[in-house]
N, C-alpha and C positions, 0 to 999 in steps of 0.2 A: 533742670538738668535731666535729660532722658537717659534711660538705661537701654542699651541695645543687647538683645538676647540672640546669641548665635545658635541657630538651629540647623541641623543637617537637612539639606533639600530632600523632599520626599523620594526623589529618584535615587539618591544615594542610599537611603534607608532600605528601599526595595532591593537595590543591587546587593547590599550587604546581606540581607536576609536570604536572597536567592543564592548567593555564593555559599553561605553556611549550609543551606539545604542541599545544594549540589555536592558539597564536601562530605556531608553525612551520608548521602546516597552512594557516593563513590566508595566510602569506607566499608560498605557492606560486603565488598568482595575481598577485603583484606583477610589474611589467614586468622588473625586474632579475633576479628568480628565473627567470622564463620565458626571458630572454635567456641566462642562464648555462646553463640546461638545454639550450637549443638549441645552444649552442656545444659543450657536452659531447657531445651526440649526434652533431654534425657531426665532432668530433674522433675519436670512436670509429669512425664510419663511414669516415672518410678513412684512418685507420690500417689498418682491415680491407681496404679497397680496395687500398691500396698493397701490403700483404702478399700479397694474392691475385695481383696482377700480377707481383710478384717471384717468387712460387712458380711461376707459369706460365712465366716466363722461365728460371728455373733448371732446371726439369724438362723443358724443351723441349716445352711444351704446344702443341697445334695452333695456338693464337693466334699463336705466334711464327713458325711457318711461314706462316700467313696474312699476317702483317706483311710478310714478304718478297715474297709474291705480289702483295699490294696495292700495295706500293711500286713494283714493276715495272709493274703495270697503270697506275698514275698517270703514270709517266714516259712510257708509250706514248700516253696519251690526253690529256695536258695541252697546252694551246695557249700560244703565246708571250705573248699578251695576258693570259691568266689568270695566268701565272707572274709577269708584271710587276706585276699588281695585288697579288698576295700578297707580292711582295717589298717593296712599300710598306707593306702592312698589318702585316707582321711586324716593322717598325721600332718599332711601339708596345711590343714586348717586348724591344727591343735593350738590352743592358747599359748602354750610354752614355746612351741616352734615359731609362731608368729611374733611373740614377744622378743625372742632372740633375733629374728629377722629384722624387726624394727630397730633394735639396739645396734645391730651391725650397720644397717642402712644409715641411721642417724650419725653414727661414728664416722663412716666414710664420707658422708656429705659435709659434716662439720670439719673434717680434715681438709677437704677441698674448699673450705670457707663458703660453702653453699648453704648458708644459714637459713635462708628463706625456704629452700627445699626441705631441709631437715625439719623445720618447724611444721611444714605441711604434713610430713610423715607422722610426727608426734601428735598433731591435732587430730588427724583422721583416725589414728590408732586408738588414742585415749577416748575420743568422742564416741566411736562406735561401741566400745566396751561399755561405756556408761549408758548409751542409748539402748543397747541390747538388754542390759540388766534391767533397766526400767521397764521395757516392753514385756519382758518375761514376767516380771512381778505384776504388771497391769493385767495381763491376760491369763496368767497362771494355768496354762493348758498342760495336762499330764502327758508324759511320754507314751509312745505306743507300748502296749502291755507285753508284746512278744519281741522286744528288742534283743539283739545279739550282744549288746554291750549295755551294762546296767549304769544308769546315770540318775542322780538325785535332783537335778535341776529341771526347770520347766522346759516345755518343748517349743513354744511359739514366741518369737520367730527363731529360726536356726541361727545360732551364733557363729557356727562354722561358715555358713553361707554368707552371712553379712560381713564378717571380718575378712573373709577371703576376697570378696568383691572390693572392699575398701582398701586393704593393704596392698594386694597384688595390683589392683587398679591404680593406686597412687604411684607405686613404683613404675608401672608401665607408662603412666603419664610423664613422669620425670625422664624416663629413658626415651620416650617419643620426642620430647622437646630437644634432646641431643642428637636425634637421628639425622642421618645425612639425606634422607629422602622421605617423602610421604608414604611410600610403600613400606619402608622399614618401620616408620612410626606406626602405621596401621598394623604391622606384624606384632609389635610389642603389645598393643591394645588387644588384638585378637588372641594372642597367647595368654594374657591375663584372664580374659573372659573364658577361655576354654578350661584353664586350670580351676577357676572358681566354679564352673559348671561341673567339672569332674568331682570336686570336693562336695558340692551340694548333692550330687547323685549318690556319692558314697554314703551320705547320711541317711538317705532314703533306703538304700539297699541294705544297710546295716540295721534298719528298723529302729533307729534312735530318733527319727523325725518323720513326720508326715510330709507328704508332697507340699501341702499348703504352708507348712512351716518353712520349708526351703524357699518356696516362691516368695513368701513374705520377707525372709532374710535377704534374698537377692534384691528385692525392691527397696527395703530399708537401707541396705548398704550402698546401693547405687545412688539413692537420694542424698545420703550423707556425703558421699564422695563428690558428687556434682555440686552440692552446696559449698563445700570447702574449696573446690576448684574455682567456682564462680567468684567467691569472695576474694580469693587470692588473686585472680585475674583482674578483678575490678580495682583492688588496692594497688596492684602493680601498675595498672594503667594510670591511676591517679598520681602515683609517685613519678612516673615518667613525664606526665603532663606538667607536674610541678617543677621538675628539673628543666624542662624545656622553657618554661615561663621565666625561670631565673637565669637562664643562660644568655 
């Protein structure tokens, strides 16, 4: 008694593979694929930027010496009015303010039963606090000596800069997803970037951080935000694929 094995003709196999490749190639133009690609590029760029600043700091690169000279120059040329303005502006990146903003955002999202979005806000907010604390202890860089505001914590990287990028960036992403047009979505993202930049600038002008501290904070915050957004997007895609497979 012979056994007959059913095998797909080679032509059918080639056709199936070709169709799958064509489908994957066509999906590159989908908004989700483009967004995921943009997040990946931003993540890699942020990690590279952070690594570059860390290398400069550890090797005593001229940028570190320039940091000190620039901090001294700012202290000598800052006006009391300007200092008072930036003391108010920097409150937008204060830990208490951002914690309250996080609680309000999570409460509103939970009320709308947008639990996935609420979880994203919680994860990025808690994660960046832990990451920033660990990095400060790792590098233990002292604050500028001529700071206008006395702080006992370490300087590198800037927690205000990192947290501002992460939290305002996460909220901007969620608002952009609900936007009625790409232009409006881009507006939310640009607004968050400008606010984070203003907060980081205030830390330098108040002489509580060096420029490299703020640059490292921006890079670390962007890397963490992109990482969380990528994982969320991938998990969402897998969940959607699973629902389609069972429908």
